N, C-alpha and C positions, 0 to 999 in steps of 0.2 A: 537266438534273438536276431542275429544278423540275417539268417536265412529267412525268417518271417518278414523282416523289413524289406528284403529284396523281393520277396513274393508280393508284398503290398505295393511296392513301386511298380512291379511288372503288371499287377492287376489294374492299378490306376491308369498306367499308360495304355494298357490294352483297351480299357473303357474309352479313353479319349480317341483311340484309333477306330474303335467300332462306331463311335458317334461321327467320326470324320467321313466314314465311307457308307454309312447307313442312312437312307432317307428318313426324315423326321416322321414320327407317328402323328404329328399334328399339322394339319394344313388349313388354310383359310379359303373358304368358298369364294368363288369369283375372282381369285387372284392367280398370279403367276408365281412359280417357284423355280429355283435353280434346278436345271436338268442335267448339269454336268457338261463336259467338253466332248464333242463328237469327233474331234481330231481331223475329220474330213467334213467339208461343208455339205450339209444335208440337202442336196438337190432332189434326191429320191429317197423314200422310206417305205418300208412295209413291216407289218407285224407278223413275224414268222410263226409264232406260237405264244404260249402264255408267259414266256420268259424273255424273248429276244426281239429287238427291232433291228432290221438290217438297213444299212444306210449306204447310198451310192452318191458319189460326186462325179464331176467330169475329171478327166486326166489333167492335172495341173500341179503346180509346185508347192503342195502342202508340205509343211515342215516335218510332219510325221512320215516316217519311211518304213517300208517293208521290203525285204529281199533286195535291198540296195537301190530302191527308187521311191519316189513320193507315193504315198498311199492315196487311193480314192475310194476305198471301201472300208466299212467298219461295222461292228455289231455292238449295239447299245443294250446293256442289261437292264431290264425293266425294274429289277429289284434293287440293284446297287447304283445304277446310273453310270457305271463305268463302261468303257469301250475296249474292244479288242480289234485291232486292225486286220483287214483281210486283203489278200492280193487279188486284184481284178486285172485280167490281162489286157482287155481291149478298152478303148475310150468309150465310156458309157454316157457321154455328154448328150443330154436331151433324148434319152431312150424312152420307150414306152414299156409297160410291164403289166403282168396279170398273174393271178393264182392259177393253179391246176387242180383237178379234182382230188388228188391225193394229199394236198397240202403243200406241194412244192410251188415254187414261183419261177417265173420266166420273164426275162426282159428282152426287148427287141431293138436292135439297131444302135445308133450312136453316130460318132463323127470320126474324122480322119485321125490317124496317129499324129499327135502334136507334141511339141516341145515348149520351151519358155515363150511366153507371150502368144501362145496359140499358134505358133508357126508350124507349118507342115513341111517336112523335108522332101527332098527329091532324090530319086535314084539316078545313077549315072546316065541312063537313057532319057532322063527328063520326066519320067512318070512319078506320080506321088508315092512316096515311101509308105509302106504298110507297117512299119515299126519305127519308133523313135528311141534312139539310144540314150537320150538325156532323161526323159520321163519314164522310159521303159514300157510304153503303151503300144498296143497293136491297133490297127484300124478297126473301128467298131461298127462300120456302116452296115454290114450284113450279119452282125453277131446275133446269136441266140444264146443267152446265158441262162443256165438252169441252176436253181438252188434247192437243196433239201434242208430246211431249217433244222438246226441242232438245238439241244436243250442241255441243261445241267452242266456237268463238268467237262463236256466234250471239248476237244481242241478246236476252237473256231478257226484256226489257221490250217487245219488239215484239209486234204483234198475232199474228204467226205463232207465237210461243213462249209467249204467255200463255194463260190460260184464256179460252175463248170462253164468254161469260156474258151472255145476253140472252133473257129469258123471253118477249119479244114474238115471237121467232123459234123458240125451242126450249124447251119446258116440259113438265112432267108434267101430267096431267089433274087431279090432286088435289094439295093442299098436303100435304107430308110432312116430318116432323122426327123423327129417330131411326128412320128406316125401315131395313129390312134390304135387302140387295142380294146376288144370287148369279148368276154367269154360267151360262148354259145351253149345251147341246151345240152349238148353232148360233152361239154367240158373242153372242147377245142377252143382255139382263139382265132378271131379274125383280125388281121393287121391291115390298116387302111392308110394309103397315101404316104405323104412325107416329102421332105426335101431329099435331094440326092447328096448334097454336100453341106450347104449351110447358107446363112444369111439372115437378114432381119425379117422379111416376109418372103413368101414363096412365089415371087414373080419378078420379071423385068418390067421396066416402065419406059416407054409405052409397052403394053402387054400384047405383043403380036403373036405369041405362041402360048395361049393359056393352058394347053394340055401339058406340054413338056418343058416349056421355057428353055428351049435349046439344049435340053438334057439336064437341066438343073432341078426339075420337078418330076415326081412320079405319081400319076393319077390312078394307080392300080391298087388291087388288094390281093392278099394271099392268106394262107391259113397255117396255123401250127397246131398239131402236126400237119405237114404238107398233104394236100389231097392228090398230089401227083399231077396237077395240071398247072400250066403257066399262069402267072398273074393276069387278071383281066382288068380292063379299064372301067373305072367308076365315073360315069359322066358328070355326076354331081361335083366331083373334084375339079373338073374343067370349068363348070359354071361358077364355082366359088374360088377360082384361081387367085392366088396371092394370100388370101386369108382363110386357109383351110388346114393349118397345122393343128395337130391334136384335135381333130374334129370331134365334137361332143357326140358320143355314140352310145345308145342304150338298146338292149334287146327287149322287144315287146312280147306280150303273151301270145301273139299270133305267130311269132317266129321271125317277123320282119325286124329291121333295125331302124330306129329313129336316129337321124343324123342331122346335125346343125353345124353350119360353118358360114363364114362371112355373114351375110344377112339372110341366107337362104335356109330352107328346111325341107327335108324329104323323109318319106317312109319307104324303105328300100327292102325289096325281096332280093337278098344277096345271092340266093341259090339260082334264081332265074335272071339276076341282074336287071331287074325291072324297078323303076322308081315311080313313086306317087308323090308329086310335089305337094307340099303343105304351105300354108301362108308364110310370107316372109316375116322377119323379125320387125316388130313395130319400131318406128323411130330410127331405123337403120343403125341400131346399136350392135356393134360387133362384140361377140362374147368369147370367141376362140383366141388363142395366142396370136399376136402379143397384146390384144385388148384385155384378154384374161379376166373375163367376168367370173363370178362365183356361180357354179352350176351344179345341181344335184337332182336326183329323183326323190320325190317326197315319199314318206313312209307308205309301204304297202300293207294294208290292214283289212280285216274282215269287213270293216265299215265301208271302205271304198271298193270292196269286191276285188281287191288286189289289182286295181286298175292304175297303171303308172301315170303320174303327172310330173312333168319336168319343170323345175324352177330356175330361171335365169335372173341374175342380179348383177348390176355393175357392168364394167367393160368400158367401151368407148364408142362415141358416135362421130369420130373424126371423119371428115370427107374422104372419099376414096383416094383422091390424088395426094392427100396428106400422108398416106401410109408409105409412100416411096417405093422402094424396091429391095432387092437382095442386099444392097450396100448399106442403106440407112433410111430413116424416115425423112420425108421432105420438109417437115416442120420441127420446131422445138417442142417435142411432145411434152416435156415437163411443164410447159405453160398451159397445156390443154387439160381442163378438168375431166376426170373420169365420170362416167354416168352413174347416177343413183337409181336408174330405172329397173324395175322388176317385172317380169312377165312369167305367166304360167301357161303351159299347154298340156292337154291330155291327148296324146296322139291317136289313141284308139278308144274313143268314147263308147260306152256300152248302151247309151240311150238312143243311138242312131243319128246323133247330131254330127255335124262336120267338125273336124279338129280346128281350133282357132286359138290364137294367143289371147290371154285375158290379163288386163292390167292388174298388177298386185301392188301392195304398199311399197312406196319408195324406200330404199335403204336410208339409214339415218345420215349418211353422207355418201358421196360418190366414192367408189373404190375400183381401182385396177389391181389385179392380183389378189383380191379377196378370195378366201377359200371356205367352202361349206364343209363342216363336219357334222354328220348326223349323230345326235346324241341318243342314248337308250330311252329317254323319255319322249322321243318323237319330235323334239325340237331341233332346230338347226343352228349351230354356232358358226359365225363367220369371223375369221381371224386374218391378220396380215394384210398387206397391200398398201397402196398409196392413193392420195387424193387426186394426183395429177399424172398424166403421161401413160406409159405403157410398159410392158415387160420388154426384155431385151437389153442389150448394151451396144454402144457404138462410140467411136471417137470423133464423130462429126454428125451433123444433120444437113439438110438442104439449106438451112438458115444459119448454121454455125459451122463454118468450114474448117476450123482447126481445133485440135484437142485442147489447147490452152484456153480456149474460150468456153469450153463445156463447164457449166456451173456445178454439176454434180458428178464429176469424174465421168465414168463411162455409163452411168445410170441414165436411162431414158424416162425415169419417173421421179417424182418428188413428193414431199408431204407424207411421210410414213404414217399410217394409222395404227396406233398402238392399242386402242381400246376395242375389244371384241364387241359383238352384238349378237343377240339371240332372236331368231325368227320362230314364231309359233304358227304352224300352218293351220291350226284349228281355231285360232283366235278370230274374232270378228274383223272384218276389213277395217283398216285404219288403226288397228291396235296390235299388229303382228310383230312389230319390232320393239326391242327393249335392250337397254344396256344398264339397267338399274343394278347397282351393287357390283358392277364389274370393274376391276382395276385396269390400269394401263401399263403395258410393258414398256420398258425403257430401251428395248432393242429394235432397231428398224428391221422389218421383215419385208423386203421387196423382191426383186427378181431372184429366182432360185431358192425361195423359201418353201417350206413344206410343213404339213401338220397332219396328225393322224390320231384316231381314237385308240386308247390303250385298254387292256382288259379290265382295269379297275374303274373305267368310265371317265378317267381324266384324259387330257389331250396333250400329246407331245408336239411341241412347236420348235422348229429348228431351221437352220439354213439362212440364206440371204447372201447373194454374191453376184451383184451386177458388174462383174469385172471379167475381163478375158483371161486373166491369170490371178493368182493369189495376190491380194493387195489389202493389207491390214491397216493402212494409214490414210486411205482415201475417205471421203465423206460418208459413203455407204460401203463399209468394208466387207471383205470375206469374213463370214461369221461362223464360228465354231461353237458358240455358247448355245446350249439347248435350254428350253424352259418347259415346264409342265403347267398347263392351265387347269384349274379345278373349277368346274361348273358349279352353279349355285346349289345343286343337290348335295354337295359335300358339306353343307351346313347341317344336314340331318344327323342327329345323335345316334341313330340306329339305321343300319342297312340290312336288307334281306340276306339270309344265309340259306340258300336252297340246297337240298340234297336230292339225289336220285336223277340228276341230269344225265341222259344217255350220251355215249360217245359218238353216235351217228344219228342222223335225221334222214328219214326216207321221204319219198314223194308219195304221200298217201299211206294207208295202212293203219295198223292198230295204234291207238294213242298210248301215251306213257304218262306216268305220274311223277310230279315233283312235290316234295314235302317242304314246307316252310314252317319253322317253329314259331311259337308265340313271341319269343324274344326278338323276332325280326321286325316287329312293327309295334305301333301304339294304337290305342283306341279299339273300337268294336271290331271283332273279327269279321263279321259279315260285311262291314264297310270296307275293310282292308281287302278282302277277297274280291269284292266287286270293283275295286279300283286297281286291280293288278293286271298288268299286261306281261306276256312272255314273248320275247322278241329275239330274232336272229339278226345279228349285226355283222356286216362284212366291212371292215375299215377300208379296204381297197389298196391300191398301189398309188402312192401320192407323189406327184411331181408337178411343177409349174401351176400351182394353185388349183389342182384338180385331183380327185381320187378316183382313178380308173377302177371300175368294178364295185364301187361303194353302193351298198344296198341295205335297207331296213325292211324286215319282214316280221309282222306280228303273227304269231301262231294262235289259232283259235283255242279257247280253253273253257272248261267249266271247273267247279270246285266243290269240295266237301269240307265244311268247317266242323272241326271236332270240338267237344265241350271244353277241352283244355287249351283251346286257342290255336292248336296246330291246324294248318290249312293244307289240304292235299289238292293240288291242281291237276286236273285231268287235261292233258295237253295233246292237241292234234299234231300229227306230222305235217310237214310242209305240203302245200297244195300239190295235187298230182299233175303238175305242169312244170317241168324243169326250166322253162323259159322265164318263169316268174322270179325264181331265185336259183341261179345256175349252180351246178355241182361244185363243191369245194369247201374250203375251211370257212368257219364263221365262229362267232362267240354268242352264246345264249345268255341273255340277261333276264332276270325276274325283276320287274319294276312295280313296286307297291306305292301307289299315290305319288308317282313321279320320282321315287327314290330307287335307283338301280342297285342290284347286287353286283358283285364282281362277275365278270363274264366267264363262262365255262367254254373251253375250246371244243368244238364239235366238227365233224365232217358231214356235209350235206350230200346225199347221193351215195353211190357205191364206190367212190374213190378211183374210178377208172374213166378214161376217155372212151366214149361210146354211148350208145343209146342207154338212157337211164331207166331202170325198172320203175314202174309206177303201179299203184294200187288205188282202189277207191278211196275217196276222201274219208278221213277218220270220223267215226261216229262217237260222239261224246255222251256221257251220262248227264242227267239233270243235276242242277245245283242242289246241294244239301246245306242247310243253314243251321246255326246254333244261336239261340237268342241271347244266351248269357256269356258267351265266350268273348274274351278280350285279349289284346296283345300285352306283353309284359316288357316290351322294349324300353330302353332308357329314354327319358325325356329331358335329361340334363344336357347342357351345352352352354356356350358362351354367347348368349343373346342370339343364337341361331347363326352365328357368323363363322364358327370354327368347327372342325371335325377332329376331335381328340380321342385318344384311346381311353376305353373304360373296361371294366371287368367282363362285360358281355362279349366284347371283341367282334360283334357281328358287323360293325360298320367300318372297321379298319380295312384299308386297301390291301389287296394281295401283295403289292410291292412293299408296303410298309411291314407287313407281317413277315414275309420271307426275308426282307432286308434285316429285320431284327434277329431272325434265326441265324442268318449268315454272320451277323456281327457277333452273336454269342458264340457260335462255333469257332470263329476266328479267335475270339478271346481265349477260349479253352485251349486251342492249339498253341497260342502264343505262350500262355502260362506254362503248358507242358514243356515247351521248348526252352523256357527260361530266358527268352529274349524277344525283342521286337525289331522287325525289319520293315521299314516303311519306305517305299519307293514312290516317289511322285514325279511323274513326267511333266516337265514344264516346256511349253511350246516356245520355240524361238521365233523371233519376228520373221515372217516370210518375206519373200522378195516383193518389192513394190514397183509399180510401174509409174506411179505419179503421186505426188504429195503436194500439200500447199495449205494455205489458210482456209478456214471454213467459208462457205458461201455467204456473201454479204460483205466480206472483208477482203476478198481476193483482189489484188491490184489489177485494174483494168477490166474487172468482171462486168458483165452487162447489167444494166439496171432495167427493171421491169415496172412500167407504170400501168396501173390497172384502171381501165375505164369502168364507170359504174353502171352504164345503161346498155351495154352491147351484149347481145346474145349469140352473135354469129362470129365464127373465126374467119377472118379475112385472109384469103390466100392470094389476093391481088387479081389482076386481070388474067384472062385465060392465056394470053400470049406473053405475059410478063414472067420474069423469074419470080419464084416464090418470095413474097414480101415478108419483112419482119412482122411479128405478131402485132395486130392492131385491135385492141379493145376487148379481147376475150378474157374474162375474169378468171384468174387462177383462184382456186379455193383456198382460203387461209386455214391455218391450223386453229382448232378450237378445243373445247374440253374433250371432244371425242378423238382427238389426234394426240400426237406427242406434245407434252408441255414444251413450248419452245425454249431452247437454250440460247439461240442466237437469232435475233429478229432483225428484220429489215423493213422499215416502214410499217411496222405493226403486223407484218405477214411473215409466217415462218414456214419454210418449205424443206428445211434440211436440218440435220444434226451437226452440232459442232463436232469436229473429228475426235476431240478428247472425251466425248460423252458416251461413245459406243462401247458395248461390252464385247470383249474379244474371247477373246478367249483362246457219198462214199464211192467216188469213182475216180481212179487216177486219170491224168491227162493222156492224150495221144501224142506220139512223137510229132514234132512240128517241122515239116519240111522247109519252112521258111527260115529256120534258124541258120542255115548255111548259105542263105542268099546274101548277096552283097549289100552291106549297109544295114542288115537286120539281125546280126548275131548279137549275142550278149545277154539274152533274156535269162534272168536269174531266179525265176519262179520255181514251182514244183517240177521235179523230173516228170517226163511225160512218157507214156507207154501206149502201145497200139491197142486201143480198146474202142468199142462202140458205146457211147453213153446212152443209158436208158434211165430216165428219172423214175420209172416204175419198177426198177430192179429191187430185189430184196435189200433192205437197209442194213447197214452196219449197226450193231447194237447200240453204239454210243450216240447215234443220231435218231433213235426212236423218239417220236414226237409225243404230243399229248392230244388225243389218246394214242397209245402205241398201236392200236389195231388198225389205224388207217393207212399204214405203209404196206405196199404191195410189191 
């Protein structure tokens, strides 16, 4: 009896444990849910495979440590929402990143080796140290970091699963910080521009050396893998000097690159280094960092003949002189409303017309640092950002000379926007934006926030850290708490359950079949088949309110409807032009009447860098209908607002299903062991650089009177020092923003500080380890090897599908 009682106690405790670590099987459509603690602030994220999201932070004083120093890398498990820390050797602060054809990922550049408060050390000869003994970070300015994503029970802290990061073996030719990166049709990556060291914007003021800024800017481009030629100057970066960080770059079907920065636009033949100027951005609205508008390529579909159109929304129309220089902005940016303007442009029209910007529907509010996430149903979600100001951080501006007077700590933005919005590119003009049924997050997501589409079609939202070093007590703190946003299609009681999805997609060639059972949908089978799209989604590499490499490609298809309601979709391969959807990893979704399946991981192309094989476009059979067939999917639900498990299981997310399996396996293991061991890591409060009362109650804080009828920001006379703000209306919070917890004169621009949620290749010997001031690195032992991301994989890091590793 005693033994039975103990078994019961163990069983009950194990059940409680499994519930504690397993995501709920019930989610609410349009809402945010707890995504766990990332332990490093998510400045950068990528979806490595069907199981793991990789996260990068800048080198800073996170309380979580690895190998004796603060961590700035982690792996977030999609199924359990738990993280494993990773050792990243160099400072990845504001790097760029991209996928490779075989499913690996690569990041480029970063910043100096830093210690507490972002300080860079000096060697005895006065040169900048390339390693910091406090934070244990190497200089990341020329770094090329390569990752082979691991799955399953692989050790995420092993050299095979961590970032390969050693610039004595693999490095760019030039230092780059805030560079742009775009994959090319052969799977290589072009790396464009960047700062050399750092600053608010990439210029001095007055701007007497727009090309190089006295050695602080780099207007060149290079390639990974290297083409063996020195970097060449890209004149567009000289023209756009200052506001050309993370230039918005998209490969076009012609092979040229569409590039937008500052208020200029060009179509660039990068092979010949020849530019074709396109019209400037209407209204002089800046979209690149630090204005940080939401930018994305609209879905590529058979209906638009796979012709790219780029959408720009938000950012800032601050006057040129207001942007200041490397040191700081010239004005109090947090007083300046972000733009709500949206523009579309089709850089290569197929009708013979000239490319031009076309006014689109305004956003529902102005946003800086808003971020577009393309959803499998072809709509665009915008999340994060602020109503006023810009990205970046500073301890002063041209109008606020001391840190004590800064009303939002180091943040240059205010008025966090917590409510997402959804843009429908196919809706009639005037009706493209909506936030109906969408809830509001309670976590401010400003500078260094990120968001990315997950394989179950939800969206991971994380990060926010407008601080030079970890600060968990300031008004907009370093944020470790992640959230998952569930778009409205999670209200569907049934989701498609396709089978037969291939592991690889080619450029042209024979079509393939995907089978969807009748339990995957409701209503007439013919209607369901006619309302189905089959799409390739590439979530991209996310940082700084952008997703580098993000694309949506609808594959052409026909279908055969069987009398039992099963639908067989005959699906074309990708168009035989690798410039339309570059080679590399993607997720294939089957979307029936706007409801997506879980995404299946695939590799597009042959998995190698080089010319991609192409064949003639797929030829599809005619549709076959069945007049009497119907779907048998569940029609139950909670007034269409929740997505809960039922016996069919067709609609439950992959994360929930696998999480439940993991919980059950853990339960059995615990019972067999006869005990429970539950270890919970609790974060200690990190170092703070500043604290104080919330904005509006700070002693001696500035007061902001808002004139009602002014539309111009007054910078004073040309020969005067910049005057305090006069008459430019700051946008107040409303139902679309955070519910104000602390108000001043009816306007809320900040959160009370108490309201925020906190939360296979070995290395090479490092010759720098014996240099003065640079010894003491305690990471993995290093061996003399040459790193090859295409080398045969260790069995533990075989991805999904396993055949894409070479």
